[in-house]
N, C-alpha and C positions, 0 to 999 in steps of 0.2 A: 504494500500500500504506500503510495507516495504521499508525503506530507507537504501540503501547500504552505506557502508563506503566510504567516499569521501576524497581523498588526492589531494591537489593542487600540481602539479609538473610541472617543466619546461620541455620543449621539448629539451632534451639534446642529442647530437649525441654521443651515447655510442656504441662502436663496439659490435655487436652481440645482442644488446637489441632490442626486438620487443615491441614497445609501443602500448598497447591496447587503443582504443579510441572509443567514441560514433560515430554513423553515422552522416553524414552532407550532405545536399543538399540545393540548393537555388531555391526559387519559385519567380515568378514575377507576380504582379497583373496587368494583361493586360487590365482589364476592366475599369480602371479609368485613362485614358490618362492624364486628367487634374491634377491628383495627384497620380502618380504611387508609390506604396510602394514595397520595396524589403523585402522578407521574407527568413530568414535563418532557416532551419529546422534541429534540432538536435534530435537524437533518439537512443534508446538502440541498440548497435551493438557489442561492444567489439571486433572490428576488428583491423587490423594493421593500425596505423596512416599513412596517406598519405600526409597530409599537415598541416600547422599551419594557423588557421583562425584568421583574425583580426590583424595580426602582421605587424609592420612597424618599422621604425628606432627608434621610441620612446617606443613603447609597444611590449611586447612579444605576440606572437600568442598562440592560444589554439589548441592542437593536435586534429585532426579530421580524421575519416575514410571516406573520401569523396566518396559518391556513394555506401556505404556499403549496403549489403542486408537489405531490409526493415523488420521490426519486425512484428510478429503476433500481432493482437489486440484482443479486444479493449484496448487501453491505455489512461490514462489521458492526457489532453492537457493543456499546459501552454503557454500563450502568454506573451512574455517579451518585455517591452517597454523601450527604452533607455532614458537617461536624457539629459537635455540641449537642446538648439536650434540648436547647430552646431556639434553634436556628430557624429563620424565616424561610418560607418557600422560595425556591429559585435563587438561593444564596450562591450557588455555584454556576449561575447562568453564564458568567464570563468564560469559564473553562468549557462548559458544555457547548457553547456557540463556537468556540475556537476548534474543538475537536470535530464538530459537525462540518466545519469548513475543510477538514482534511479528508472528508468522504465517509465518515461514520455516522450511524444513527446513535444518538446519545440520549439516554433516559435518566433524568435526574429524579431521584426518589425523595419525596418529602413525607416524613413520618408525622403522625398526629402530634401536635404540640402538647407537651406535658405541662401540667400546672403546679405540681407539688413534688417535693424531694422524695416523697414516699414512692413515686412512680419511677425513680431514676434507675435503680438496679434492673427492674423489668425492662425498661427502655433499652439499656445497653445490650441486654440479652436478646431483645427482639430485632435489633438492627440487621443481623445476618438474614433473618427470615424475610425482612422487607426487601432485601436485595434479591433473594431467590424469587420472591413473589413478583418483583418487577419484571424478571425474565419471563415468568409464566404468563403474565398479563400481556406483555408485548408479543410473544410468540403465538398467543391465542387470539390476538386481535386481527380482524379481517384486513385492516389496512397494512399491517406489518408482517404478517405470517410468512408471506412469500418474498419479502424484501430483506430478510435477515440471513446472513451467512452464519449458520449455527456452528461452524468450525472456527469462527473468529468472534468469540464473546469474551469481553474483559470487564473488570470492575475497577473503578477508581474511587477512592474515598479520602475525605479530609478528616483529620483528627479522629474523632470517634467513628466516623464513617470509614476511615482508613483501618482502624482496628477491625471493624466488621468485614472490610474487603479482604484482609488477610485471613480472617476466619473462614470465609467461604472459599478461599483459595487453598484451604487445608492446613493453615498454621495451627500448631498446638497452642491452646490458650490455658494459662494457669489461672483458673477461676479463683483459687484461694488468694493469689496475689492481688487480683482485682478487688476481691471482697475486703482486703485489708489495706487498700491503697491510701485511704485517708486516716488510718490509724498511725500512732507514733511509730516512726521507722518504716512506714509504708512508702511506696513509690510516688505517692501524690497524684493529684488530678486537678485540672483547672476548675473542676466543679466542687472541690472539697469545701471551700468556704460557703458556697451557696447551699450545699447539702446541710452543713452544720447550721446555717441560719434557718433552714427548714425543719431542723430537728430530725434529720434523716441520715442514713448512712448506706454504704454498699454492702454491709454485712448480709450474708446469705446469698450473695450473687452466685448464680449458676448458669451454665451455658450448655444447651443441647448440641448435638452433633451439627456442625454448620457447613461442612464441606459440600460443594456442589460441583460435580464433574463437568458441568457445562462451561465453567469458567476456565479459559486457557491462559489467562494472564491477569495480574492484579498489580495495582499501584496504590500505595498508601502514602499520603502526604502528611508528614508529621503525625503519625498515629499515636493516639493516647494509649496508655498502659503498655508501651513498647517493651518494658521489662518483663511483661507477662506473656509475650508472644514468641513462639518458636518459628522454625522455618516452615515455609509453605510447600505444598505439593506442586502447584502450578508455578510457572515462571512469575516471579514477583520482584518488585522494586520498591524500596522505601525512599521517599524524597524528603531529605532533611532541609529545614529552612534555616540556613546558616548564612554567614557572610553578610550580616546586617539585616537579614530577613527574620520576621517573627511569624507566629501563627496568625496574627492579624492580617498578614499580607495575603492570606487566602480569602479574605473578605473582598467584596467589590470596592471599587473606587468611591471615595466619599464625595458628596456634593459640597458646594461652596458654603452651604448653610450648616453643614454637619458640626464644625467646631463650636458654633454658638449653641446648637441644640444639645450637644453632648457634654459641654463643659469639660471637666476633668477627664471624662470618658473619651475625649477626642483622641486619646492615645491609639485607639483602634484604627484611626485614619492613617497612621504612619507619619513619616517625616514630611512627605509631600505627595502630590498627585503623581508627579513624574516617577518618584521612587516606587509607588504602588504599582504603576503600570509596568515598570521595569521588572518588579518582582513577579508580576503575572506572566510576563514573557518568559522568565526563567523557569517558572513552574510548568508552564505550557510546554516549553521545549523538552523538559525532563520527561513529562508524561507522554507526549506525542512521539518523542524519539524512542522510548522504550517500547511502545505499542508497535511502532513501525518495524523495529528490530524483531519483535516477537512474531509478527504476522508475515514478514517477508519470506 
């Protein structure tokens, strides 16, 4: 699979400019009423952008050609799993769109938003199932069943999504280490303070068998609980955010209003818009390069 040149650009209102964008549709998992997942499907289109996906007062959206003509197949499939316990839908739109421009169908999974710390351990354990379910829904859907190359299915995840990605790729998971992550001497977690504030913990965490043989490759971007993860069965790569990058650099680019809105929390916007876009390009290059190597 050839990797097309990728340039991260803001959706700017420039008179006379027609911005080409990948296609975008949303699917709903209607079969699991107890835990419905939302699926955002990005695909090669290069049609005129009609909306910005995932944008809000704090984060810029990603240009998309909503409902654009579907591509011919078969195409590789990438399942994209978001990070954190409380991430907004389409938080990985910038990466999903970029990978779609390389010629893949990319399905970003958005889990039900949890409201309390008591739900946290169950949420962590449920993420691998969400990823597997996303493949089921996509392959069973009339629009996509014949457009997917089932020999080229990969999973990419941010943070907690990266942990789940490695799990479905066959990595051994030390459940006891995760259960004690927030205890004294534990490996820690970005959510420990939030859990403590909720009067909750990860004690009792357990994970059912997560391996899914359909996944032939996995990429984990700064996976949480890395110390509890062993090697994967499928080809896998862990992308570390070093050389000045932080986990916040997996977030979208901030709007000009974000610093005022966030106050001290504006640290999530990084040093500058230019630095965030440069970080996105580096992450994209690492992910797309690995997938290209695996699928060649």
